[in-house]
One Martini backbone bead per residue (centre of mass of N, CA, C, O) as a GRO file, in nm:
protein
  185
    1MET     BB    1  -3.510   0.036   0.054
    2ILE     BB    2  -3.208   0.007   0.216
    3ALA     BB    3  -2.970  -0.259   0.246
    4THR     BB    4  -2.709  -0.151   0.089
    5LEU     BB    5  -2.368  -0.014   0.090
    6SER     BB    6  -2.124   0.071  -0.170
    7GLY     BB    7  -1.799   0.224  -0.111
    8THR     BB    8  -1.633   0.524  -0.027
    9VAL     BB    9  -1.458   0.669   0.217
   10SER     BB   10  -1.458   1.032   0.264
   11GLU     BB   11  -1.555   1.046   0.576
   12LYS     BB   12  -1.505   1.132   0.931
   13LEU     BB   13  -1.715   1.167   1.179
   14GLY     BB   14  -1.802   1.157   1.493
   15GLU     BB   15  -2.035   0.886   1.433
   16SER     BB   16  -1.962   0.885   1.120
   17LEU     BB   17  -1.996   0.810   0.774
   18VAL     BB   18  -1.892   0.880   0.441
   19LEU     BB   19  -2.051   0.731   0.161
   20GLU     BB   20  -1.929   0.701  -0.165
   21LEU     BB   21  -2.176   0.687  -0.441
   22GLY     BB   22  -2.237   0.802  -0.743
   23GLY     BB   23  -2.182   1.110  -0.625
   24VAL     BB   24  -2.287   1.020  -0.336
   25GLY     BB   25  -2.322   1.112   0.007
   26TYR     BB   26  -2.351   0.895   0.287
   27GLU     BB   27  -2.469   0.915   0.605
   28VAL     BB   28  -2.337   0.682   0.854
   29LEU     BB   29  -2.415   0.518   1.130
   30VAL     BB   30  -2.181   0.381   1.369
   31THR     BB   31  -1.981   0.208   1.537
   32VAL     BB   32  -1.696   0.246   1.704
   33GLU     BB   33  -1.550   0.007   1.574
   34ASP     BB   34  -1.609   0.081   1.275
   35TRP     BB   35  -1.490   0.364   1.282
   36GLY     BB   36  -1.196   0.280   1.377
   37GLY     BB   37  -1.172   0.050   1.126
   38THR     BB   38  -1.173   0.308   0.936
   39LYS     BB   39  -1.072   0.454   0.623
   40VAL     BB   40  -0.995   0.685   0.423
   41GLY     BB   41  -1.057   0.533   0.098
   42GLN     BB   42  -1.217   0.297   0.173
   43LYS     BB   43  -1.371   0.016   0.098
   44LEU     BB   44  -1.735  -0.036   0.155
   45ARG     BB   45  -1.975  -0.257   0.319
   46LEU     BB   46  -2.318  -0.201   0.421
   47TYR     BB   47  -2.562  -0.263   0.640
   48ILE     BB   48  -2.897  -0.130   0.642
   49HIS     BB   49  -3.071   0.101   0.859
   50GLU     BB   50  -3.376   0.267   0.843
   51GLN     BB   51  -3.486   0.595   0.956
   52LEU     BB   52  -3.829   0.692   0.922
   53ARG     BB   53  -3.950   1.022   0.949
   54GLU     BB   54  -4.066   1.328   0.929
   55ASP     BB   55  -3.770   1.451   1.069
   56VAL     BB   56  -3.620   1.170   0.978
   57HIS     BB   57  -3.304   1.038   0.809
   58ASN     BB   58  -3.149   0.747   0.898
   59LEU     BB   59  -2.834   0.573   0.884
   60TYR     BB   60  -2.743   0.235   0.962
   61GLY     BB   61  -2.426   0.064   0.990
   62PHE     BB   62  -2.298  -0.273   0.895
   63ARG     BB   63  -2.067  -0.521   0.828
   64THR     BB   64  -2.285  -0.722   0.935
   65LEU     BB   65  -2.575  -0.898   0.946
   66ALA     BB   66  -2.565  -0.981   1.245
   67ALA     BB   67  -2.546  -0.691   1.359
   68LYS     BB   68  -2.809  -0.589   1.237
   69ASP     BB   69  -2.992  -0.802   1.371
   70LEU     BB   70  -2.928  -0.717   1.660
   71PHE     BB   71  -3.028  -0.430   1.633
   72THR     BB   72  -3.320  -0.511   1.561
   73GLU     BB   73  -3.375  -0.663   1.824
   74LEU     BB   74  -3.335  -0.417   2.009
   75LEU     BB   75  -3.574  -0.250   1.882
   76GLY     BB   76  -3.796  -0.460   2.003
   77VAL     BB   77  -3.742  -0.320   2.264
   78ASN     BB   78  -3.874  -0.157   2.505
   79GLY     BB   79  -3.698   0.159   2.502
   80VAL     BB   80  -3.545   0.099   2.218
   81GLY     BB   81  -3.360   0.281   2.012
   82PRO     BB   82  -3.128   0.348   1.778
   83LYS     BB   83  -2.926   0.502   1.963
   84VAL     BB   84  -2.920   0.291   2.190
   85ALA     BB   85  -2.845   0.042   2.022
   86LEU     BB   86  -2.574   0.163   1.924
   87ALA     BB   87  -2.456   0.210   2.207
   88ILE     BB   88  -2.455  -0.084   2.291
   89LEU     BB   89  -2.273  -0.193   2.060
   90SER     BB   90  -2.036   0.000   2.123
   91ALA     BB   91  -1.984  -0.085   2.426
   92ALA     BB   92  -1.993  -0.414   2.393
   93GLY     BB   93  -2.029  -0.563   2.152
   94GLU     BB   94  -2.141  -0.832   1.996
   95ALA     BB   95  -2.020  -1.074   2.154
   96ARG     BB   96  -2.065  -0.967   2.447
   97LEU     BB   97  -2.370  -0.930   2.420
   98ARG     BB   98  -2.443  -1.221   2.360
   99GLN     BB   99  -2.324  -1.332   2.622
  100ALA     BB  100  -2.499  -1.169   2.820
  101ILE     BB  101  -2.769  -1.277   2.720
  102ALA     BB  102  -2.713  -1.584   2.753
  103SER     BB  103  -2.634  -1.543   3.076
  104GLY     BB  104  -2.815  -1.304   3.210
  105ASP     BB  105  -2.627  -1.024   3.204
  106PRO     BB  106  -2.685  -0.674   3.271
  107GLY     BB  107  -2.409  -0.533   3.346
  108LEU     BB  108  -2.305  -0.438   3.059
  109LEU     BB  109  -2.554  -0.214   3.030
  110ARG     BB  110  -2.537   0.000   3.270
  111GLY     BB  111  -2.328   0.225   3.128
  112VAL     BB  112  -2.531   0.299   2.920
  113SER     BB  113  -2.666   0.541   2.756
  114GLY     BB  114  -3.018   0.501   2.822
  115VAL     BB  115  -2.960   0.258   3.038
  116GLY     BB  116  -3.131   0.108   3.265
  117PRO     BB  117  -3.210  -0.146   3.473
  118LYS     BB  118  -3.482  -0.218   3.332
  119THR     BB  119  -3.382  -0.225   3.041
  120ALA     BB  120  -3.160  -0.433   3.078
  121GLN     BB  121  -3.350  -0.659   3.174
  122ARG     BB  122  -3.537  -0.658   2.924
  123ILE     BB  123  -3.326  -0.740   2.718
  124ILE     BB  124  -3.255  -1.012   2.838
  125VAL     BB  125  -3.539  -1.139   2.848
  126GLU     BB  126  -3.626  -1.094   2.540
  127LEU     BB  127  -3.343  -1.219   2.402
  128ARG     BB  128  -3.341  -1.470   2.536
  129GLY     BB  129  -3.314  -1.732   2.290
  130ARG     BB  130  -3.277  -1.537   2.021
  131VAL     BB  131  -2.969  -1.516   2.103
  132GLU     BB  132  -2.672  -1.639   2.004
  133GLU     BB  133  -2.383  -1.746   2.112
  134GLY     BB  134  -2.131  -1.672   1.861
  135SER     BB  135  -2.323  -1.720   1.591
  136GLY     BB  136  -2.558  -1.561   1.560
  137LEU     BB  137  -2.769  -1.448   1.348
  138ALA     BB  138  -2.934  -1.553   1.091
  139PRO     BB  139  -2.888  -1.463   0.746
  140VAL     BB  140  -3.173  -1.513   0.576
  141ALA     BB  141  -3.139  -1.286   0.338
  142ASP     BB  142  -2.891  -1.446   0.248
  143SER     BB  143  -2.810  -1.635  -0.028
  144THR     BB  144  -2.546  -1.759   0.065
  145TYR     BB  145  -2.648  -1.881   0.321
  146GLN     BB  146  -2.873  -2.055   0.189
  147ALA     BB  147  -2.681  -2.221   0.013
  148LEU     BB  148  -2.514  -2.350   0.243
  149VAL     BB  149  -2.750  -2.487   0.387
  150GLY     BB  150  -2.838  -2.648   0.129
  151LEU     BB  151  -2.546  -2.808   0.140
  152GLY     BB  152  -2.528  -2.880   0.479
  153TYR     BB  153  -2.467  -2.653   0.650
  154THR     BB  154  -2.461  -2.493   0.922
  155PRO     BB  155  -2.565  -2.199   1.045
  156ALA     BB  156  -2.294  -2.128   1.181
  157GLN     BB  157  -2.114  -2.180   0.934
  158ALA     BB  158  -2.257  -1.986   0.739
  159THR     BB  159  -2.226  -1.729   0.904
  160ALA     BB  160  -1.916  -1.729   0.919
  161ALA     BB  161  -1.868  -1.725   0.611
  162VAL     BB  162  -2.020  -1.460   0.548
  163ASN     BB  163  -1.859  -1.278   0.756
  164ALA     BB  164  -1.570  -1.343   0.599
  165LEU     BB  165  -1.633  -1.178   0.372
  166PRO     BB  166  -1.559  -0.952   0.163
  167ASP     BB  167  -1.691  -0.637   0.109
  168ASP     BB  168  -1.609  -0.625  -0.223
  169LEU     BB  169  -1.781  -0.872  -0.288
  170VAL     BB  170  -1.938  -0.965  -0.591
  171GLY     BB  171  -2.158  -1.180  -0.657
  172GLU     BB  172  -2.298  -1.476  -0.589
  173GLU     BB  173  -2.095  -1.680  -0.703
  174ALA     BB  174  -1.842  -1.558  -0.569
  175ARG     BB  175  -1.946  -1.580  -0.275
  176ILE     BB  176  -1.981  -1.887  -0.267
  177LYS     BB  177  -1.695  -1.971  -0.344
  178ALA     BB  178  -1.552  -1.819  -0.112
  179ALA     BB  179  -1.699  -1.962   0.119
  180LEU     BB  180  -1.611  -2.252   0.046
  181LYS     BB  181  -1.308  -2.201   0.056
  182GLY     BB  182  -1.302  -2.103   0.356
  183MET     BB  183  -1.423  -2.377   0.476
  184ASN     BB  184  -1.183  -2.568   0.328
  185SER     BB  185  -0.910  -2.427   0.476
   0.00000   0.00000   0.00000
């Protein structure tokens, strides 16, 4: 299973990016915001959700682990598949979607293709209380996050610090040092 991809954006297609690494180009479906904020030639690191079926192998990419976690939470709602979940994140944006879920307002979801009134209400009901407004889902799989929490920082502080790290920063020690420096400046 692919967890992350780091490489250079070689092409921007309709709703996806081609991320070139090691001589192989991976087509990754991304949100409208991530697509628009990316340039050909840019180095990029994406958290990946793989959709594997008999007839399909799609990669969905997210700049932050919190966005990927929100996407995964959306997939857990009955009637929401990967394309609809990506459409919801593209239309609403991560912060606005979290706010709508926290406040119990399905109105933000009504205009999204593939989301009817019942599905919008189901998303709000099922995710309310599981998705925190503003702080995002805790990136529990990220060892930098775990190290910061272990040092006594709150989950919200650790999440913000991890999300603020540059995409091209590699090496756990370097990531922890950069996160600590960012938190103390």
